[in-house]
C-alpha beads as a LAMMPS data file, in Angstrom:
LAMMPS data file: protein, C-alpha beads

435 atoms
434 bonds

1 atom types
1 bond types

-500.0 500.0 xlo xhi
-500.0 500.0 ylo yhi
-500.0 500.0 zlo zhi

Masses

1 110.0

Atoms # bond

1 1 1 61.902 38.009 -48.829
2 1 1 64.127 39.521 -46.163
3 1 1 63.933 42.921 -47.882
4 1 1 60.189 42.973 -47.319
5 1 1 60.333 41.968 -43.657
6 1 1 60.789 45.487 -42.204
7 1 1 57.894 46.732 -44.318
8 1 1 55.624 43.895 -43.134
9 1 1 56.501 44.562 -39.518
10 1 1 55.682 48.262 -39.969
11 1 1 52.331 47.343 -41.534
12 1 1 51.494 45.050 -38.622
13 1 1 52.461 47.762 -36.156
14 1 1 50.214 50.242 -37.918
15 1 1 47.286 47.787 -37.768
16 1 1 47.732 47.027 -34.035
17 1 1 45.321 48.834 -31.652
18 1 1 46.768 51.941 -30.053
19 1 1 47.559 51.865 -26.357
20 1 1 44.702 53.098 -24.208
21 1 1 45.039 56.011 -21.929
22 1 1 44.605 55.607 -18.171
23 1 1 40.943 56.583 -18.456
24 1 1 40.451 54.138 -21.313
25 1 1 42.024 51.290 -19.367
26 1 1 39.708 52.043 -16.410
27 1 1 36.595 52.074 -18.610
28 1 1 37.616 48.819 -20.377
29 1 1 38.223 47.063 -17.043
30 1 1 34.862 48.217 -15.684
31 1 1 33.138 46.965 -18.837
32 1 1 34.756 43.539 -18.564
33 1 1 33.833 43.334 -14.844
34 1 1 30.189 44.242 -15.532
35 1 1 30.018 41.616 -18.277
36 1 1 31.335 38.885 -15.958
37 1 1 28.996 39.917 -13.138
38 1 1 26.041 39.922 -15.528
39 1 1 26.941 36.403 -16.695
40 1 1 27.207 35.201 -13.093
41 1 1 23.880 36.793 -12.157
42 1 1 22.101 35.268 -15.159
43 1 1 23.482 31.775 -14.496
44 1 1 22.798 31.862 -10.742
45 1 1 19.335 33.338 -11.263
46 1 1 18.497 30.667 -13.823
47 1 1 19.665 27.851 -11.528
48 1 1 17.778 29.283 -8.540
49 1 1 14.602 29.880 -10.550
50 1 1 14.639 26.413 -12.098
51 1 1 15.440 24.751 -8.755
52 1 1 12.656 26.692 -7.048
53 1 1 10.274 25.762 -9.836
54 1 1 11.200 22.098 -9.558
55 1 1 10.773 22.135 -5.782
56 1 1 7.475 23.997 -5.902
57 1 1 6.119 21.736 -8.627
58 1 1 7.111 18.652 -6.657
59 1 1 5.542 20.113 -3.493
60 1 1 2.305 20.968 -5.280
61 1 1 2.148 17.514 -6.873
62 1 1 2.174 16.005 -3.372
63 1 1 -0.703 18.136 -2.089
64 1 1 -4.050 16.941 -3.484
65 1 1 -7.047 19.095 -2.781
66 1 1 -9.613 17.084 -0.779
67 1 1 -12.913 16.738 -2.599
68 1 1 -14.755 16.480 0.717
69 1 1 -13.796 17.056 4.352
70 1 1 -12.118 14.031 5.996
71 1 1 -14.557 11.578 7.516
72 1 1 -14.436 11.347 11.298
73 1 1 -14.737 8.123 13.246
74 1 1 -18.511 8.264 13.612
75 1 1 -19.609 8.997 10.060
76 1 1 -20.221 6.234 7.494
77 1 1 -17.703 5.565 4.734
78 1 1 -18.399 5.918 1.022
79 1 1 -16.367 3.885 -1.484
80 1 1 -14.506 5.715 -4.291
81 1 1 -15.097 4.267 -7.747
82 1 1 -12.632 3.711 -9.246
83 1 1 -9.465 3.389 -7.182
84 1 1 -6.134 4.178 -8.831
85 1 1 -2.570 2.867 -8.835
86 1 1 -0.436 5.647 -7.302
87 1 1 3.017 6.991 -8.025
88 1 1 5.834 5.083 -6.261
89 1 1 7.015 8.458 -4.889
90 1 1 3.988 9.249 -2.753
91 1 1 4.919 10.293 0.806
92 1 1 4.462 7.883 3.703
93 1 1 2.747 8.226 7.054
94 1 1 1.801 6.299 10.199
95 1 1 -1.273 8.471 10.848
96 1 1 -3.388 8.589 7.669
97 1 1 -6.690 8.650 9.573
98 1 1 -9.592 6.321 8.896
99 1 1 -9.101 4.326 5.685
100 1 1 -11.672 3.051 3.230
101 1 1 -9.277 0.829 1.232
102 1 1 -5.735 -0.567 1.237
103 1 1 -3.618 -2.388 -1.317
104 1 1 -0.049 -3.360 -2.099
105 1 1 1.969 -1.255 -4.539
106 1 1 5.609 -0.526 -5.393
107 1 1 7.388 2.201 -3.461
108 1 1 10.554 3.937 -4.636
109 1 1 13.691 4.371 -2.541
110 1 1 15.634 7.615 -2.729
111 1 1 18.385 8.174 -3.666
112 1 1 19.424 4.588 -4.352
113 1 1 17.794 1.180 -4.108
114 1 1 15.199 -0.683 -6.106
115 1 1 11.461 -0.395 -5.690
116 1 1 9.822 -2.629 -3.078
117 1 1 6.320 -3.699 -2.135
118 1 1 4.543 -1.468 0.357
119 1 1 0.985 -0.811 1.530
120 1 1 -1.038 2.146 0.255
121 1 1 -4.012 3.487 2.196
122 1 1 -6.892 5.552 0.797
123 1 1 -8.386 7.920 3.373
124 1 1 -12.132 7.855 3.842
125 1 1 -13.749 11.052 2.646
126 1 1 -10.704 12.978 1.413
127 1 1 -9.489 10.112 -0.846
128 1 1 -5.892 10.977 0.056
129 1 1 -3.457 8.249 -1.047
130 1 1 -0.447 7.609 1.202
131 1 1 2.058 4.822 1.744
132 1 1 1.748 3.367 5.237
133 1 1 4.902 3.231 7.366
134 1 1 4.511 -0.078 9.221
135 1 1 7.287 -0.609 11.815
136 1 1 8.758 -4.109 11.957
137 1 1 6.951 -5.509 8.913
138 1 1 7.928 -9.122 8.227
139 1 1 10.070 -9.062 5.055
140 1 1 8.558 -12.269 3.672
141 1 1 4.948 -11.195 4.211
142 1 1 4.519 -7.417 3.689
143 1 1 0.725 -7.603 3.359
144 1 1 -1.549 -5.758 5.777
145 1 1 -5.219 -6.209 6.634
146 1 1 -7.716 -3.426 7.318
147 1 1 -10.157 -3.622 10.215
148 1 1 -13.869 -3.545 9.296
149 1 1 -14.256 0.012 10.612
150 1 1 -11.110 1.265 8.820
151 1 1 -9.441 2.507 12.034
152 1 1 -6.697 -0.129 12.479
153 1 1 -4.460 -2.207 10.274
154 1 1 -2.852 -5.541 11.222
155 1 1 0.306 -7.090 9.775
156 1 1 2.872 -9.779 10.567
157 1 1 5.994 -8.645 12.413
158 1 1 9.437 -10.246 12.578
159 1 1 12.262 -10.543 15.117
160 1 1 15.439 -9.239 13.515
161 1 1 17.631 -9.282 16.642
162 1 1 18.056 -11.347 19.760
163 1 1 18.799 -15.020 20.303
164 1 1 20.983 -16.301 17.411
165 1 1 19.205 -19.666 17.606
166 1 1 15.970 -18.231 16.224
167 1 1 15.204 -18.385 12.518
168 1 1 16.591 -15.197 10.911
169 1 1 13.867 -12.577 10.389
170 1 1 11.316 -15.067 11.684
171 1 1 7.724 -13.971 12.197
172 1 1 6.842 -13.769 15.887
173 1 1 3.307 -12.381 15.845
174 1 1 1.241 -9.474 14.601
175 1 1 1.239 -5.725 15.101
176 1 1 -1.813 -3.484 15.025
177 1 1 -1.372 0.137 13.932
178 1 1 -3.862 2.757 15.122
179 1 1 -4.408 4.813 11.966
180 1 1 -5.446 7.940 13.858
181 1 1 -2.682 8.126 16.479
182 1 1 0.130 6.114 14.856
183 1 1 0.461 3.962 17.987
184 1 1 1.542 0.343 17.420
185 1 1 0.482 -2.656 19.528
186 1 1 2.514 -5.854 19.233
187 1 1 0.913 -9.226 19.881
188 1 1 3.651 -11.847 20.062
189 1 1 3.203 -15.622 20.111
190 1 1 5.331 -17.485 22.664
191 1 1 7.366 -19.666 20.296
192 1 1 11.087 -20.276 20.352
193 1 1 11.972 -20.465 16.671
194 1 1 9.334 -18.363 14.971
195 1 1 6.161 -18.811 12.926
196 1 1 5.199 -19.554 9.350
197 1 1 2.269 -17.238 8.546
198 1 1 -0.738 -18.814 6.857
199 1 1 -3.615 -16.359 7.194
200 1 1 -4.533 -13.125 8.926
201 1 1 -8.013 -11.613 9.196
202 1 1 -10.350 -9.618 11.452
203 1 1 -13.205 -11.260 13.348
204 1 1 -14.578 -7.797 14.145
205 1 1 -13.123 -4.295 14.457
206 1 1 -11.319 -5.231 17.700
207 1 1 -10.179 -8.839 17.180
208 1 1 -7.455 -10.186 14.880
209 1 1 -7.435 -13.870 13.849
210 1 1 -4.070 -15.353 12.870
211 1 1 -3.263 -18.852 11.693
212 1 1 0.397 -19.893 11.710
213 1 1 2.667 -22.919 11.837
214 1 1 5.691 -23.433 14.096
215 1 1 9.381 -24.008 13.385
216 1 1 10.989 -26.741 15.493
217 1 1 14.589 -25.527 15.070
218 1 1 16.547 -22.552 13.791
219 1 1 16.887 -24.126 10.329
220 1 1 14.467 -22.895 7.674
221 1 1 13.675 -26.450 6.570
222 1 1 12.728 -27.612 10.063
223 1 1 8.994 -26.986 9.974
224 1 1 6.879 -29.146 12.224
225 1 1 3.546 -28.859 10.441
226 1 1 1.980 -27.915 13.767
227 1 1 -0.520 -25.147 13.082
228 1 1 -2.594 -23.178 15.542
229 1 1 -5.140 -20.369 15.467
230 1 1 -4.617 -17.316 17.686
231 1 1 -6.786 -14.342 18.601
232 1 1 -5.458 -10.907 19.514
233 1 1 -7.703 -8.086 20.776
234 1 1 -6.915 -4.390 20.340
235 1 1 -5.944 -3.001 23.735
236 1 1 -5.058 -6.431 25.186
237 1 1 -1.355 -7.403 24.884
238 1 1 -2.106 -11.085 25.498
239 1 1 -2.377 -13.405 22.510
240 1 1 -4.836 -16.260 23.012
241 1 1 -4.876 -19.672 21.327
242 1 1 -8.274 -21.038 20.354
243 1 1 -9.126 -24.105 22.460
244 1 1 -9.700 -27.708 21.446
245 1 1 -10.665 -29.562 18.289
246 1 1 -7.427 -29.147 16.384
247 1 1 -7.187 -25.358 16.803
248 1 1 -6.899 -24.849 13.038
249 1 1 -8.894 -22.625 10.708
250 1 1 -7.520 -23.472 7.260
251 1 1 -9.391 -20.817 5.275
252 1 1 -10.204 -17.486 6.963
253 1 1 -13.862 -16.528 6.850
254 1 1 -15.334 -13.055 7.164
255 1 1 -18.003 -12.933 9.843
256 1 1 -19.956 -10.485 11.993
257 1 1 -21.113 -10.235 15.587
258 1 1 -17.747 -10.850 17.262
259 1 1 -17.305 -14.362 15.882
260 1 1 -13.931 -15.681 14.680
261 1 1 -14.648 -18.184 11.917
262 1 1 -12.766 -20.295 9.403
263 1 1 -12.992 -23.373 7.238
264 1 1 -11.542 -26.734 8.241
265 1 1 -11.079 -28.334 4.852
266 1 1 -13.678 -27.152 2.347
267 1 1 -16.937 -28.347 3.923
268 1 1 -16.704 -27.656 7.663
269 1 1 -17.221 -24.203 9.147
270 1 1 -15.672 -23.724 12.582
271 1 1 -16.145 -20.643 14.739
272 1 1 -15.336 -19.204 18.184
273 1 1 -16.721 -16.387 20.230
274 1 1 -14.063 -13.675 19.887
275 1 1 -14.514 -12.464 23.462
276 1 1 -14.738 -15.666 25.510
277 1 1 -12.900 -17.967 23.047
278 1 1 -15.669 -20.497 23.547
279 1 1 -16.150 -22.802 20.536
280 1 1 -19.435 -22.692 18.671
281 1 1 -21.027 -25.734 16.990
282 1 1 -19.450 -26.732 13.689
283 1 1 -21.481 -26.261 10.522
284 1 1 -21.321 -28.839 7.724
285 1 1 -21.744 -27.568 4.145
286 1 1 -23.553 -29.504 1.419
287 1 1 -21.094 -28.222 -1.210
288 1 1 -17.326 -27.675 -0.895
289 1 1 -16.346 -24.017 -1.254
290 1 1 -13.187 -22.013 -1.879
291 1 1 -14.192 -18.908 0.077
292 1 1 -16.967 -18.212 2.542
293 1 1 -18.792 -15.383 4.351
294 1 1 -20.719 -16.110 7.538
295 1 1 -23.510 -14.122 9.205
296 1 1 -23.932 -15.972 12.525
297 1 1 -26.766 -13.845 13.920
298 1 1 -29.063 -15.001 11.094
299 1 1 -27.310 -18.261 10.209
300 1 1 -26.496 -17.074 6.668
301 1 1 -23.668 -18.685 4.705
302 1 1 -22.343 -17.709 1.258
303 1 1 -19.404 -18.988 -0.742
304 1 1 -17.819 -19.595 -4.125
305 1 1 -18.244 -23.173 -5.357
306 1 1 -16.060 -24.704 -8.039
307 1 1 -13.370 -27.299 -8.681
308 1 1 -11.629 -27.375 -5.306
309 1 1 -8.629 -29.321 -6.617
310 1 1 -8.016 -27.014 -9.586
311 1 1 -4.936 -24.797 -9.441
312 1 1 -4.968 -21.108 -10.294
313 1 1 -7.669 -18.562 -9.429
314 1 1 -10.261 -19.564 -6.856
315 1 1 -13.186 -18.207 -8.880
316 1 1 -16.490 -20.043 -8.715
317 1 1 -20.273 -19.636 -8.768
318 1 1 -21.958 -17.893 -5.864
319 1 1 -23.815 -20.257 -3.522
320 1 1 -25.888 -19.319 -0.470
321 1 1 -27.823 -21.060 2.275
322 1 1 -29.050 -20.932 5.865
323 1 1 -27.819 -23.017 8.805
324 1 1 -30.397 -25.552 10.009
325 1 1 -29.425 -27.917 12.846
326 1 1 -25.714 -27.670 12.141
327 1 1 -26.010 -28.134 8.392
328 1 1 -26.522 -25.806 5.453
329 1 1 -27.740 -26.613 1.967
330 1 1 -26.021 -24.274 -0.510
331 1 1 -27.927 -23.201 -3.641
332 1 1 -26.513 -21.330 -6.612
333 1 1 -27.349 -17.638 -7.064
334 1 1 -29.313 -17.111 -10.328
335 1 1 -26.815 -14.802 -12.072
336 1 1 -24.312 -17.603 -12.797
337 1 1 -21.277 -15.274 -12.870
338 1 1 -17.964 -16.390 -11.430
339 1 1 -16.350 -14.604 -8.502
340 1 1 -12.983 -14.922 -6.803
341 1 1 -14.132 -14.373 -3.232
342 1 1 -17.185 -13.607 -1.138
343 1 1 -16.168 -10.806 1.218
344 1 1 -19.211 -10.147 3.381
345 1 1 -22.976 -10.094 3.659
346 1 1 -24.285 -6.571 3.014
347 1 1 -27.702 -7.444 4.432
348 1 1 -29.905 -10.548 4.473
349 1 1 -30.386 -10.569 0.696
350 1 1 -27.196 -9.013 -0.705
351 1 1 -23.578 -10.103 -0.923
352 1 1 -20.343 -8.236 -1.637
353 1 1 -18.096 -10.505 -3.759
354 1 1 -14.909 -9.786 -5.724
355 1 1 -14.450 -10.661 -9.396
356 1 1 -11.702 -10.389 -11.991
357 1 1 -11.973 -7.764 -14.725
358 1 1 -9.896 -7.311 -17.879
359 1 1 -7.254 -5.252 -16.096
360 1 1 -7.804 -5.835 -12.383
361 1 1 -10.457 -6.549 -9.753
362 1 1 -13.909 -5.191 -8.910
363 1 1 -16.218 -5.324 -5.878
364 1 1 -19.918 -5.850 -6.579
365 1 1 -23.172 -5.981 -4.662
366 1 1 -25.266 -8.989 -5.748
367 1 1 -28.911 -9.691 -4.928
368 1 1 -28.959 -13.395 -3.999
369 1 1 -32.637 -13.718 -5.004
370 1 1 -32.414 -12.345 -8.553
371 1 1 -28.692 -12.261 -9.336
372 1 1 -28.834 -8.529 -10.132
373 1 1 -25.392 -6.965 -9.821
374 1 1 -24.123 -3.430 -9.142
375 1 1 -20.440 -2.531 -9.190
376 1 1 -19.141 -0.732 -6.123
377 1 1 -15.543 -0.065 -7.123
378 1 1 -12.675 -1.374 -9.240
379 1 1 -8.929 -0.950 -9.558
380 1 1 -6.426 -2.035 -12.206
381 1 1 -3.607 -4.530 -11.679
382 1 1 -3.143 -5.008 -7.958
383 1 1 -5.584 -6.676 -5.573
384 1 1 -7.126 -4.411 -2.973
385 1 1 -9.211 -4.566 0.206
386 1 1 -12.194 -2.385 1.081
387 1 1 -13.277 -1.865 4.695
388 1 1 -16.162 -4.223 5.443
389 1 1 -18.234 -1.493 7.109
390 1 1 -18.034 0.488 3.866
391 1 1 -19.114 -2.579 1.861
392 1 1 -22.135 -3.025 4.105
393 1 1 -23.054 0.614 3.546
394 1 1 -22.651 0.031 -0.238
395 1 1 -22.476 3.760 -1.041
396 1 1 -20.098 5.019 -3.727
397 1 1 -18.634 8.389 -4.707
398 1 1 -16.641 9.372 -7.825
399 1 1 -13.004 8.377 -7.438
400 1 1 -10.329 11.089 -7.532
401 1 1 -6.905 10.237 -8.943
402 1 1 -3.976 10.731 -6.540
403 1 1 -1.201 13.258 -7.299
404 1 1 1.856 12.209 -9.290
405 1 1 4.970 13.471 -7.487
406 1 1 7.990 13.969 -9.707
407 1 1 10.673 11.321 -9.466
408 1 1 13.166 12.840 -6.968
409 1 1 16.045 11.147 -8.748
410 1 1 15.280 13.083 -11.928
411 1 1 14.736 16.263 -9.905
412 1 1 18.138 15.857 -8.236
413 1 1 19.764 15.037 -11.572
414 1 1 18.220 18.123 -13.175
415 1 1 19.501 20.387 -10.398
416 1 1 22.994 18.866 -10.670
417 1 1 22.999 19.400 -14.441
418 1 1 21.953 23.038 -14.017
419 1 1 24.592 23.655 -11.363
420 1 1 27.223 21.978 -13.537
421 1 1 26.208 24.038 -16.558
422 1 1 26.348 27.218 -14.493
423 1 1 29.775 26.355 -13.183
424 1 1 31.012 25.631 -16.690
425 1 1 29.761 28.990 -17.953
426 1 1 31.473 30.758 -15.057
427 1 1 34.777 29.018 -15.723
428 1 1 34.602 29.826 -19.422
429 1 1 33.806 33.450 -18.678
430 1 1 36.696 33.712 -16.239
431 1 1 39.143 32.085 -18.670
432 1 1 38.109 34.523 -21.446
433 1 1 38.634 37.433 -19.064
434 1 1 42.189 36.280 -18.393
435 1 1 42.887 36.072 -22.120

Bonds

1 1 1 2
2 1 2 3
3 1 3 4
4 1 4 5
5 1 5 6
6 1 6 7
7 1 7 8
8 1 8 9
9 1 9 10
10 1 10 11
11 1 11 12
12 1 12 13
13 1 13 14
14 1 14 15
15 1 15 16
16 1 16 17
17 1 17 18
18 1 18 19
19 1 19 20
20 1 20 21
21 1 21 22
22 1 22 23
23 1 23 24
24 1 24 25
25 1 25 26
26 1 26 27
27 1 27 28
28 1 28 29
29 1 29 30
30 1 30 31
31 1 31 32
32 1 32 33
33 1 33 34
34 1 34 35
35 1 35 36
36 1 36 37
37 1 37 38
38 1 38 39
39 1 39 40
40 1 40 41
41 1 41 42
42 1 42 43
43 1 43 44
44 1 44 45
45 1 45 46
46 1 46 47
47 1 47 48
48 1 48 49
49 1 49 50
50 1 50 51
51 1 51 52
52 1 52 53
53 1 53 54
54 1 54 55
55 1 55 56
56 1 56 57
57 1 57 58
58 1 58 59
59 1 59 60
60 1 60 61
61 1 61 62
62 1 62 63
63 1 63 64
64 1 64 65
65 1 65 66
66 1 66 67
67 1 67 68
68 1 68 69
69 1 69 70
70 1 70 71
71 1 71 72
72 1 72 73
73 1 73 74
74 1 74 75
75 1 75 76
76 1 76 77
77 1 77 78
78 1 78 79
79 1 79 80
80 1 80 81
81 1 81 82
82 1 82 83
83 1 83 84
84 1 84 85
85 1 85 86
86 1 86 87
87 1 87 88
88 1 88 89
89 1 89 90
90 1 90 91
91 1 91 92
92 1 92 93
93 1 93 94
94 1 94 95
95 1 95 96
96 1 96 97
97 1 97 98
98 1 98 99
99 1 99 100
100 1 100 101
101 1 101 102
102 1 102 103
103 1 103 104
104 1 104 105
105 1 105 106
106 1 106 107
107 1 107 108
108 1 108 109
109 1 109 110
110 1 110 111
111 1 111 112
112 1 112 113
113 1 113 114
114 1 114 115
115 1 115 116
116 1 116 117
117 1 117 118
118 1 118 119
119 1 119 120
120 1 120 121
121 1 121 122
122 1 122 123
123 1 123 124
124 1 124 125
125 1 125 126
126 1 126 127
127 1 127 128
128 1 128 129
129 1 129 130
130 1 130 131
131 1 131 132
132 1 132 133
133 1 133 134
134 1 134 135
135 1 135 136
136 1 136 137
137 1 137 138
138 1 138 139
139 1 139 140
140 1 140 141
141 1 141 142
142 1 142 143
143 1 143 144
144 1 144 145
145 1 145 146
146 1 146 147
147 1 147 148
148 1 148 149
149 1 149 150
150 1 150 151
151 1 151 152
152 1 152 153
153 1 153 154
154 1 154 155
155 1 155 156
156 1 156 157
157 1 157 158
158 1 158 159
159 1 159 160
160 1 160 161
161 1 161 162
162 1 162 163
163 1 163 164
164 1 164 165
165 1 165 166
166 1 166 167
167 1 167 168
168 1 168 169
169 1 169 170
170 1 170 171
171 1 171 172
172 1 172 173
173 1 173 174
174 1 174 175
175 1 175 176
176 1 176 177
177 1 177 178
178 1 178 179
179 1 179 180
180 1 180 181
181 1 181 182
182 1 182 183
183 1 183 184
184 1 184 185
185 1 185 186
186 1 186 187
187 1 187 188
188 1 188 189
189 1 189 190
190 1 190 191
191 1 191 192
192 1 192 193
193 1 193 194
194 1 194 195
195 1 195 196
196 1 196 197
197 1 197 198
198 1 198 199
199 1 199 200
200 1 200 201
201 1 201 202
202 1 202 203
203 1 203 204
204 1 204 205
205 1 205 206
206 1 206 207
207 1 207 208
208 1 208 209
209 1 209 210
210 1 210 211
211 1 211 212
212 1 212 213
213 1 213 214
214 1 214 215
215 1 215 216
216 1 216 217
217 1 217 218
218 1 218 219
219 1 219 220
220 1 220 221
221 1 221 222
222 1 222 223
223 1 223 224
224 1 224 225
225 1 225 226
226 1 226 227
227 1 227 228
228 1 228 229
229 1 229 230
230 1 230 231
231 1 231 232
232 1 232 233
233 1 233 234
234 1 234 235
235 1 235 236
236 1 236 237
237 1 237 238
238 1 238 239
239 1 239 240
240 1 240 241
241 1 241 242
242 1 242 243
243 1 243 244
244 1 244 245
245 1 245 246
246 1 246 247
247 1 247 248
248 1 248 249
249 1 249 250
250 1 250 251
251 1 251 252
252 1 252 253
253 1 253 254
254 1 254 255
255 1 255 256
256 1 256 257
257 1 257 258
258 1 258 259
259 1 259 260
260 1 260 261
261 1 261 262
262 1 262 263
263 1 263 264
264 1 264 265
265 1 265 266
266 1 266 267
267 1 267 268
268 1 268 269
269 1 269 270
270 1 270 271
271 1 271 272
272 1 272 273
273 1 273 274
274 1 274 275
275 1 275 276
276 1 276 277
277 1 277 278
278 1 278 279
279 1 279 280
280 1 280 281
281 1 281 282
282 1 282 283
283 1 283 284
284 1 284 285
285 1 285 286
286 1 286 287
287 1 287 288
288 1 288 289
289 1 289 290
290 1 290 291
291 1 291 292
292 1 292 293
293 1 293 294
294 1 294 295
295 1 295 296
296 1 296 297
297 1 297 298
298 1 298 299
299 1 299 300
300 1 300 301
301 1 301 302
302 1 302 303
303 1 303 304
304 1 304 305
305 1 305 306
306 1 306 307
307 1 307 308
308 1 308 309
309 1 309 310
310 1 310 311
311 1 311 312
312 1 312 313
313 1 313 314
314 1 314 315
315 1 315 316
316 1 316 317
317 1 317 318
318 1 318 319
319 1 319 320
320 1 320 321
321 1 321 322
322 1 322 323
323 1 323 324
324 1 324 325
325 1 325 326
326 1 326 327
327 1 327 328
328 1 328 329
329 1 329 330
330 1 330 331
331 1 331 332
332 1 332 333
333 1 333 334
334 1 334 335
335 1 335 336
336 1 336 337
337 1 337 338
338 1 338 339
339 1 339 340
340 1 340 341
341 1 341 342
342 1 342 343
343 1 343 344
344 1 344 345
345 1 345 346
346 1 346 347
347 1 347 348
348 1 348 349
349 1 349 350
350 1 350 351
351 1 351 352
352 1 352 353
353 1 353 354
354 1 354 355
355 1 355 356
356 1 356 357
357 1 357 358
358 1 358 359
359 1 359 360
360 1 360 361
361 1 361 362
362 1 362 363
363 1 363 364
364 1 364 365
365 1 365 366
366 1 366 367
367 1 367 368
368 1 368 369
369 1 369 370
370 1 370 371
371 1 371 372
372 1 372 373
373 1 373 374
374 1 374 375
375 1 375 376
376 1 376 377
377 1 377 378
378 1 378 379
379 1 379 380
380 1 380 381
381 1 381 382
382 1 382 383
383 1 383 384
384 1 384 385
385 1 385 386
386 1 386 387
387 1 387 388
388 1 388 389
389 1 389 390
390 1 390 391
391 1 391 392
392 1 392 393
393 1 393 394
394 1 394 395
395 1 395 396
396 1 396 397
397 1 397 398
398 1 398 399
399 1 399 400
400 1 400 401
401 1 401 402
402 1 402 403
403 1 403 404
404 1 404 405
405 1 405 406
406 1 406 407
407 1 407 408
408 1 408 409
409 1 409 410
410 1 410 411
411 1 411 412
412 1 412 413
413 1 413 414
414 1 414 415
415 1 415 416
416 1 416 417
417 1 417 418
418 1 418 419
419 1 419 420
420 1 420 421
421 1 421 422
422 1 422 423
423 1 423 424
424 1 424 425
425 1 425 426
426 1 426 427
427 1 427 428
428 1 428 429
429 1 429 430
430 1 430 431
431 1 431 432
432 1 432 433
433 1 433 434
434 1 434 435
């Protein structure tokens, strides 16, 4: 084998590429440089184009085209039918403008953190869906309540700092957000250890009714059972306690004409003048009810009657009547359908109740004389609230689905993958050039 080695080496030498001249070396180096620069340009251009496309697509998905101009404060509100459950990645705002509906939904946290409950508002007219940024929301009660005219929203607020003797994160009152300006009014209750929220509602578009119990010490289990009803007026920082007769409204009642009303038990209607805080005569019902709507100017009462002691949904038959000498005889509406709540009187002969559907809730208008029903709006899954002024108008428009912003976590992940892939290609190209 050794005798063949010189011949094999000569053959290999003959097969090897000949040395390039100086001009050839220059041309080969330029060719390799152009190839690397082309690879870099292609990778960078691809990453930039895809990132720009992702960003533009996400931006466009957040910008719905209004179907009508936004409604100003003086124009009536129409109700979209249906309403939709939005993406958890909708943007948030403190100034959404006048709202026709609100509801609770899940909101995503970027980049980390689990989804949490938050309030979504639907703008009157434009049907723009936005999460509402509510400063100081009580963590144990994130619900919010829309004023009848859709211009303010009220919610419980907590005290997270201060005296260490107070109950941690205890509720101390309510805040009212002006939906046009984003200004927040706080209406605190003068209690040492905090409140246990029970109900929150609007007597009219300027007056909030809150019912809450009191803690007697900084321990969570030290609850006194003492419950009071408070009124807070927009523009007035003072919170007033309703006078006399137990001060408690167990079940909030929707009413009109500046009257704060509620049920004491299931058969006694108690009300106060929202401006003067003067008590009005109690009204005794012939039938116990689970929910009630009161029209004091005409003495009209409507409710849902059913098994008061039964657990679960509060649905019942619609019953109506008129106050006569402090009493009202409630008669069943002819339709016989079951509803979860009576929200308000639309006029003297029509009610706006809420009922369960197969996949959510719906608002109807019901003629109390004939039982004829017309659906105003519906929404799957989550409960929702429609501004009472819009219910009394009882006008609907076709609902427009909100945009679906891309999940920013997936967007960020996609960009990182593209950048990583580009970097890998560059490294591989550089290592090949060295070889």
